[in-house]
ZAPABA-897612 format. One line per field, with one value per residue (C-alpha): residue number from 1; residue in three letters; chain; x, y, z. Coordinates in nm, 3 decimals, always signed. Example, Ala and Ser with C-alpha at 12.3 -4.5 7.8 and 13.67 -1.06 7.14 Angstrom:
<pts>
n = (1_2)
res = (ALA_SER)
chain = (A_A)
X = (+1.230_+1.367)
Y = (-0.450_-0.106)
Z = (+0.780_+0.714)
</pts>
This chain:
<pts>
n = (1_2_3_4_5_6_7_8_9_10_11_12_13_14_15_16_17_18_19_20_21_22_23_24_25_26_27_28_29_30_31_32_33_34_35_36_37_38_39_40_41_42_43_44_45_46_47_48_49_50_51_52_53_54_55_56_57_58_59_60_61_62_63_64_65_66_67_68_69_70_71_72_73_74_75_76_77_78_79_80_81_82_83_84_85_86_87_88_89_90_91_92_93_94_95_96_97_98_99_100_101_102_103_104_105_106_107_108_109_110_111_112_113_114_115_116_117_118_119_120_121_122_123_124_125_126_127_128_129_130_131_132_133_134_135_136_137_138_139_140_141_142_143_144_145_146_147_148_149_150_151_152_153_154_155_156_157_158_159_160_161_162_163_164_165_166_167_168)
res = (UNK_UNK_UNK_UNK_UNK_UNK_UNK_UNK_UNK_UNK_UNK_UNK_UNK_UNK_UNK_UNK_UNK_UNK_UNK_UNK_UNK_UNK_UNK_UNK_UNK_UNK_UNK_UNK_UNK_UNK_UNK_UNK_UNK_UNK_UNK_UNK_UNK_UNK_UNK_UNK_UNK_UNK_UNK_UNK_UNK_UNK_UNK_UNK_UNK_UNK_UNK_UNK_UNK_UNK_UNK_UNK_UNK_UNK_UNK_UNK_UNK_UNK_UNK_UNK_UNK_UNK_UNK_UNK_UNK_UNK_UNK_UNK_UNK_UNK_UNK_UNK_UNK_UNK_UNK_UNK_UNK_UNK_UNK_UNK_UNK_UNK_UNK_UNK_UNK_UNK_UNK_UNK_UNK_UNK_UNK_UNK_UNK_UNK_UNK_UNK_UNK_UNK_UNK_UNK_UNK_UNK_UNK_UNK_UNK_UNK_UNK_UNK_UNK_UNK_UNK_UNK_UNK_UNK_UNK_UNK_UNK_UNK_UNK_UNK_UNK_UNK_UNK_UNK_UNK_UNK_UNK_UNK_UNK_UNK_UNK_UNK_UNK_UNK_UNK_UNK_UNK_UNK_UNK_UNK_UNK_UNK_UNK_UNK_UNK_UNK_UNK_UNK_UNK_UNK_UNK_UNK_UNK_UNK_UNK_UNK_UNK_UNK_UNK_UNK_UNK_UNK_UNK_UNK)
chain = (A_A_A_A_A_A_A_A_A_A_A_A_A_A_A_A_A_A_A_A_A_A_A_A_A_A_A_A_A_A_A_A_A_A_A_A_A_A_A_A_A_A_A_A_A_A_A_A_A_A_A_A_A_A_A_A_A_A_A_A_A_A_A_A_A_A_A_A_A_A_A_A_A_A_A_A_A_A_A_A_A_A_A_A_A_A_A_A_A_A_A_A_A_A_A_A_A_A_A_A_A_A_A_A_A_A_A_A_A_A_A_A_A_A_A_A_A_A_A_A_A_A_A_A_A_A_A_A_A_A_A_A_A_A_A_A_A_A_A_A_A_A_A_A_A_A_A_A_A_A_A_A_A_A_A_A_A_A_A_A_A_A_A_A_A_A_A_A)
X = (+9.962_+9.739_+9.859_+9.685_+9.740_+9.563_+9.375_+9.490_+9.266_+9.429_+9.264_+8.903_+8.851_+8.950_+8.741_+8.417_+8.467_+8.521_+8.235_+7.999_+8.134_+8.078_+7.722_+7.617_+7.766_+7.599_+7.285_+7.150_+6.813_+6.769_+6.822_+6.595_+6.745_+6.651_+6.889_+7.168_+7.151_+7.117_+7.419_+7.707_+8.084_+8.186_+7.937_+8.088_+8.435_+8.348_+8.230_+8.503_+8.747_+8.556_+8.563_+8.940_+9.020_+8.835_+8.947_+8.587_+8.659_+8.974_+8.993_+9.179_+9.237_+9.325_+9.575_+9.716_+10.074_+10.001_+9.818_+9.466_+9.199_+9.050_+8.861_+8.786_+8.714_+8.631_+8.553_+8.417_+8.531_+8.246_+8.351_+8.154_+7.946_+7.572_+7.304_+7.512_+7.716_+8.088_+8.224_+8.375_+8.187_+8.288_+8.103_+8.181_+8.351_+8.347_+8.529_+8.529_+8.342_+8.652_+8.830_+8.533_+8.665_+9.027_+9.061_+9.072_+8.748_+8.912_+9.248_+9.035_+8.843_+9.146_+9.355_+9.051_+8.927_+9.200_+9.039_+8.848_+8.465_+8.258_+7.935_+7.787_+7.492_+7.435_+7.118_+6.889_+6.883_+7.275_+7.312_+7.661_+7.776_+7.585_+7.779_+8.114_+8.043_+7.909_+8.237_+8.429_+8.241_+7.965_+7.604_+7.275_+7.145_+6.795_+6.766_+6.695_+6.618_+6.549_+6.838_+6.711_+6.875_+6.778_+6.474_+6.597_+6.597_+6.953_+7.018_+7.272_+7.549_+7.764_+8.108_+8.244_+8.517_+8.767_+9.056_+9.277_+9.299_+9.639_+9.873_+9.945)
Y = (+9.828_+10.026_+10.316_+10.574_+10.617_+10.860_+10.649_+10.667_+10.553_+10.221_+10.165_+10.210_+9.849_+9.749_+10.022_+9.934_+9.571_+9.694_+9.918_+9.652_+9.417_+9.671_+9.757_+9.384_+9.370_+9.680_+9.741_+9.390_+9.315_+9.718_+9.885_+9.724_+9.407_+9.549_+9.860_+9.655_+9.388_+9.653_+9.820_+9.601_+9.632_+9.751_+10.044_+10.124_+10.105_+10.309_+10.582_+10.579_+10.597_+10.917_+11.077_+11.021_+11.115_+11.444_+11.532_+11.556_+11.362_+11.321_+10.945_+10.783_+10.413_+10.222_+9.946_+9.669_+9.597_+9.329_+9.542_+9.440_+9.702_+9.781_+10.111_+10.384_+10.750_+11.023_+11.403_+11.660_+12.038_+12.244_+12.598_+12.770_+12.702_+12.656_+12.671_+12.741_+12.423_+12.385_+12.352_+12.020_+11.703_+11.368_+11.198_+10.841_+10.642_+10.237_+10.005_+9.634_+9.453_+9.278_+9.602_+9.756_+9.873_+9.881_+10.246_+10.216_+10.452_+10.712_+10.711_+10.763_+11.041_+11.222_+11.182_+11.285_+11.597_+11.672_+11.944_+12.116_+12.190_+11.950_+11.781_+11.448_+11.234_+10.902_+10.670_+10.738_+10.350_+10.345_+10.399_+10.230_+10.504_+10.802_+10.702_+10.700_+11.049_+11.174_+11.056_+11.273_+11.592_+11.573_+11.638_+11.592_+11.918_+11.825_+11.799_+11.482_+11.381_+11.094_+10.923_+10.885_+10.590_+10.348_+10.550_+10.525_+10.842_+11.003_+11.279_+11.579_+11.585_+11.876_+11.917_+12.268_+12.426_+12.165_+12.377_+12.545_+12.928_+13.030_+13.164_+13.519)
Z = (+11.777_+11.544_+11.280_+11.083_+10.729_+10.470_+10.211_+9.839_+9.529_+9.544_+9.891_+9.762_+9.694_+10.056_+10.192_+9.986_+10.110_+10.486_+10.485_+10.337_+10.629_+10.889_+10.766_+10.768_+11.135_+11.285_+11.055_+10.933_+11.094_+11.150_+10.802_+10.536_+10.377_+10.042_+10.109_+10.228_+9.941_+9.658_+9.772_+9.630_+9.739_+9.398_+9.399_+9.755_+9.641_+9.327_+9.568_+9.780_+9.468_+9.358_+9.698_+9.753_+9.400_+9.382_+9.754_+9.869_+10.180_+10.376_+10.445_+10.721_+10.771_+11.090_+11.029_+11.246_+11.252_+10.991_+10.761_+10.857_+10.809_+11.156_+11.094_+10.832_+10.905_+10.657_+10.693_+10.467_+10.528_+10.370_+10.241_+10.520_+10.807_+10.718_+10.971_+11.284_+11.223_+11.232_+10.863_+10.955_+10.941_+11.039_+10.735_+10.842_+11.090_+11.103_+11.302_+11.290_+11.563_+11.644_+11.721_+11.943_+12.252_+12.193_+12.115_+11.711_+11.715_+11.950_+11.756_+11.430_+11.573_+11.720_+11.377_+11.173_+11.391_+11.614_+11.872_+11.588_+11.650_+11.411_+11.357_+11.256_+11.194_+11.386_+11.367_+11.657_+11.742_+11.763_+12.134_+12.140_+11.891_+12.099_+12.390_+12.194_+12.060_+12.391_+12.566_+12.290_+12.357_+12.080_+12.186_+12.033_+11.910_+11.889_+11.518_+11.353_+10.987_+10.782_+10.610_+10.221_+10.170_+10.470_+10.563_+10.938_+11.156_+11.234_+11.467_+11.429_+11.698_+11.755_+11.927_+12.010_+12.233_+12.253_+12.087_+12.345_+12.366_+12.270_+12.530_+12.575)
</pts>
């Protein structure tokens, strides 16, 4: 069984290591090797510690019953919606390839976003992720941009209207 916990600063090292492993699993051979090789696990861990400490991201971790880290998701809540986008951004979601297809990503998404309107960026080549997001109510807005770190194209996806109207 999988359970979700909110990350604390002491989890940053494990999250940095986990992100490094997920990027290797998913992006090696697609993202430039120079980018993947230049970003150390410690650099990632330090970045996660800062995000958790300053509250710029809400970070959730999916753990197995024996404490194995299976997935990480983070959200950013902006003070106000910009450019017609919702204020809530799914900033990251990583799932270890051994947990693909097990429902871990769906659980992380539900805990992180609930039924709120949200947006995200997904690499254009990542069709698996795009199928997942589509299944969960997101659609490509038509907007694309180049990720400054990798130089890869990413698409903006938005989800609206899942919130239930209050009963009257």
